[in-house]
C-alpha positions as a LaTeX table, in Angstrom:
\begin{tabular}{lrrr}
\hline
Residue & $x$ (\AA) & $y$ (\AA) & $z$ (\AA) \\
\hline
Met1 & 57.76 & 39.01 & $-68.19$ \\
Ser2 & 58.61 & 39.96 & $-71.77$ \\
Lys3 & 60.01 & 43.46 & $-72.09$ \\
Leu4 & 58.92 & 45.03 & $-75.37$ \\
Ser5 & 61.84 & 46.75 & $-77.07$ \\
Pro6 & 63.51 & 46.52 & $-80.48$ \\
Ala7 & 66.23 & 43.90 & $-80.86$ \\
Arg8 & 68.53 & 46.49 & $-82.44$ \\
Thr9 & 68.26 & 50.07 & $-83.68$ \\
Lys10 & 70.31 & 52.26 & $-86.00$ \\
Tyr11 & 70.67 & 54.97 & $-83.36$ \\
Arg12 & 70.65 & 54.65 & $-79.57$ \\
Lys13 & 68.76 & 57.91 & $-78.92$ \\
Val14 & 66.35 & 59.95 & $-81.06$ \\
Gln15 & 65.08 & 63.53 & $-80.95$ \\
Lys16 & 61.59 & 64.21 & $-79.61$ \\
Gly17 & 59.98 & 65.56 & $-82.77$ \\
Arg18 & 56.28 & 66.39 & $-83.00$ \\
Asn19 & 53.31 & 64.03 & $-83.00$ \\
Arg20 & 50.88 & 65.76 & $-85.37$ \\
Gly21 & 48.08 & 64.64 & $-87.68$ \\
Asn22 & 45.90 & 61.57 & $-87.71$ \\
Ala23 & 46.96 & 57.96 & $-88.21$ \\
Arg24 & 47.64 & 57.15 & $-91.85$ \\
Gly25 & 48.41 & 53.47 & $-91.32$ \\
Gly26 & 47.00 & 50.95 & $-88.86$ \\
Asp27 & 43.69 & 52.79 & $-88.67$ \\
Phe28 & 41.38 & 49.94 & $-89.79$ \\
Leu29 & 40.61 & 46.40 & $-88.63$ \\
Ala30 & 43.05 & 44.12 & $-90.46$ \\
Phe31 & 42.98 & 40.82 & $-88.55$ \\
Gly32 & 40.20 & 40.49 & $-85.98$ \\
Asp33 & 36.47 & 41.09 & $-85.74$ \\
Cys34 & 36.70 & 43.90 & $-83.18$ \\
Gly35 & 39.34 & 46.25 & $-81.84$ \\
Ile36 & 40.18 & 49.24 & $-79.68$ \\
Gln37 & 40.87 & 52.55 & $-81.47$ \\
Thr38 & 42.55 & 55.64 & $-80.02$ \\
Leu39 & 40.85 & 59.03 & $-80.00$ \\
Asp40 & 43.78 & 61.05 & $-78.59$ \\
Arg41 & 47.50 & 61.31 & $-79.29$ \\
Gly42 & 50.44 & 60.57 & $-77.05$ \\
Cys43 & 53.28 & 58.21 & $-76.24$ \\
Leu44 & 52.42 & 54.68 & $-75.15$ \\
Ser45 & 55.15 & 53.00 & $-73.10$ \\
Ala46 & 56.06 & 49.33 & $-73.41$ \\
Ser47 & 54.82 & 48.65 & $-69.87$ \\
Gln48 & 51.42 & 50.23 & $-70.66$ \\
Ile49 & 51.06 & 48.04 & $-73.77$ \\
Glu50 & 51.95 & 44.97 & $-71.71$ \\
Ala51 & 49.55 & 45.91 & $-68.89$ \\
Ala52 & 46.67 & 46.32 & $-71.37$ \\
Arg53 & 47.55 & 43.03 & $-73.09$ \\
Ile54 & 47.56 & 41.17 & $-69.75$ \\
Ala55 & 44.21 & 42.75 & $-68.75$ \\
Ile56 & 42.63 & 41.56 & $-72.02$ \\
Ser57 & 44.07 & 38.04 & $-71.92$ \\
Arg58 & 43.14 & 37.49 & $-68.25$ \\
His59 & 39.54 & 38.53 & $-68.87$ \\
Leu60 & 39.25 & 36.27 & $-71.93$ \\
Lys61 & 40.80 & 33.30 & $-70.05$ \\
Arg62 & 42.88 & 32.39 & $-73.15$ \\
Lys63 & 39.88 & 32.26 & $-75.49$ \\
Gly64 & 40.05 & 33.78 & $-78.96$ \\
Lys65 & 43.03 & 35.32 & $-80.77$ \\
Leu66 & 44.58 & 38.66 & $-79.75$ \\
Trp67 & 46.69 & 40.88 & $-82.01$ \\
Val68 & 48.81 & 43.72 & $-80.60$ \\
Arg69 & 48.99 & 46.28 & $-83.41$ \\
Val70 & 51.50 & 48.71 & $-81.84$ \\
Phe71 & 55.18 & 48.28 & $-80.99$ \\
Pro72 & 57.45 & 50.60 & $-78.96$ \\
His73 & 60.18 & 51.62 & $-81.43$ \\
Thr74 & 61.06 & 55.01 & $-79.94$ \\
Pro75 & 63.60 & 55.32 & $-77.10$ \\
Val76 & 62.56 & 57.89 & $-74.47$ \\
Thr77 & 65.45 & 59.38 & $-72.50$ \\
Lys78 & 65.51 & 60.99 & $-69.08$ \\
Lys79 & 68.22 & 62.70 & $-67.07$ \\
Pro80 & 68.70 & 61.72 & $-63.41$ \\
Ala81 & 66.96 & 63.74 & $-60.69$ \\
Glu82 & 68.85 & 66.74 & $-59.26$ \\
Thr83 & 71.26 & 66.92 & $-62.21$ \\
Arg84 & 72.48 & 70.28 & $-63.53$ \\
Met85 & 71.80 & 71.33 & $-67.11$ \\
Gly86 & 74.24 & 70.33 & $-69.82$ \\
Lys87 & 76.48 & 67.24 & $-69.86$ \\
Gly88 & 74.58 & 65.71 & $-72.77$ \\
Lys89 & 71.39 & 63.78 & $-73.27$ \\
Gly90 & 70.16 & 61.38 & $-70.58$ \\
Ala91 & 70.09 & 57.59 & $-70.73$ \\
Val92 & 67.22 & 55.66 & $-72.30$ \\
Glu93 & 64.51 & 55.34 & $-69.62$ \\
Tyr94 & 61.92 & 53.30 & $-71.55$ \\
Trp95 & 60.69 & 52.47 & $-75.05$ \\
Gly96 & 57.52 & 54.08 & $-76.39$ \\
Ala97 & 55.16 & 54.01 & $-79.34$ \\
Glu98 & 54.02 & 57.30 & $-80.89$ \\
Ile99 & 50.22 & 57.10 & $-81.03$ \\
Lys100 & 48.04 & 59.23 & $-83.31$ \\
Pro101 & 44.22 & 59.51 & $-83.29$ \\
Gly102 & 42.59 & 56.66 & $-85.21$ \\
Met103 & 45.23 & 53.97 & $-84.59$ \\
Ile104 & 44.07 & 50.46 & $-83.75$ \\
Leu105 & 45.92 & 49.21 & $-80.67$ \\
Phe106 & 44.50 & 45.70 & $-80.18$ \\
Glu107 & 42.30 & 43.37 & $-82.22$ \\
Leu108 & 40.34 & 40.28 & $-81.18$ \\
Ala109 & 38.77 & 37.37 & $-83.04$ \\
Gly110 & 36.95 & 34.24 & $-81.93$ \\
Val111 & 35.05 & 35.72 & $-78.98$ \\
Ser112 & 31.60 & 37.29 & $-78.59$ \\
Val113 & 31.25 & 41.05 & $-79.00$ \\
Thr114 & 30.05 & 41.51 & $-75.40$ \\
Leu115 & 33.08 & 39.62 & $-74.01$ \\
Ala116 & 35.43 & 41.59 & $-76.27$ \\
Arg117 & 33.81 & 44.90 & $-75.30$ \\
Glu118 & 34.34 & 44.17 & $-71.59$ \\
Ala119 & 37.95 & 43.04 & $-72.16$ \\
Phe120 & 38.75 & 46.23 & $-74.07$ \\
Arg121 & 37.04 & 48.32 & $-71.37$ \\
Leu122 & 39.42 & 46.83 & $-68.81$ \\
Ala123 & 42.38 & 47.49 & $-71.13$ \\
Asp124 & 41.24 & 51.11 & $-71.64$ \\
Phe125 & 41.85 & 51.80 & $-67.93$ \\
Lys126 & 45.51 & 50.87 & $-68.43$ \\
Leu127 & 45.99 & 53.32 & $-71.33$ \\
Pro128 & 46.88 & 57.03 & $-70.94$ \\
Phe129 & 44.32 & 58.31 & $-73.46$ \\
Arg130 & 40.71 & 57.86 & $-74.56$ \\
Cys131 & 39.85 & 54.90 & $-76.79$ \\
Arg132 & 36.73 & 53.50 & $-78.40$ \\
Phe133 & 35.50 & 50.01 & $-79.21$ \\
Ile134 & 34.99 & 49.19 & $-82.89$ \\
Ser135 & 33.70 & 46.02 & $-84.53$ \\
Arg136 & 33.10 & 44.84 & $-88.08$ \\
Glu137 & 29.32 & 44.64 & $-87.48$ \\
Glu138 & 29.18 & 48.31 & $-86.43$ \\
Leu139 & 31.38 & 49.40 & $-89.35$ \\
Glu140 & 29.22 & 47.52 & $-91.89$ \\
Ala141 & 26.08 & 49.18 & $-90.46$ \\
Tyr142 & 27.29 & 52.63 & $-91.61$ \\
\hline
\end{tabular}
């Protein structure tokens, strides 16, 4: 199993910060014919990205081409259970991707729209926020 994490980073730990506003990049279909777009904001862990990717690829039975448009760059730290306050920041627990509304998570090409819609529906169950299916045909209709 491939563990998604950066090969190297400038700093080992980062501050939490705030996840405000809508997506300014990665909010349109760039590669495939259809995709899955987020409607909420949150942090997407590397294991959730991998679980959604596996759900899509298993349903498609290796047909078509899949693009994963998000990558977990942010280290998320956690202190051990039953530890007193102080003594510094905890160790890195997992890697996450900061997700804003409007971001495209996955894109597909080379499969029918009905097959892609069902694959993305299965992937949506693995994700911690609401998503919607978008395709080039629907976007051109507007």
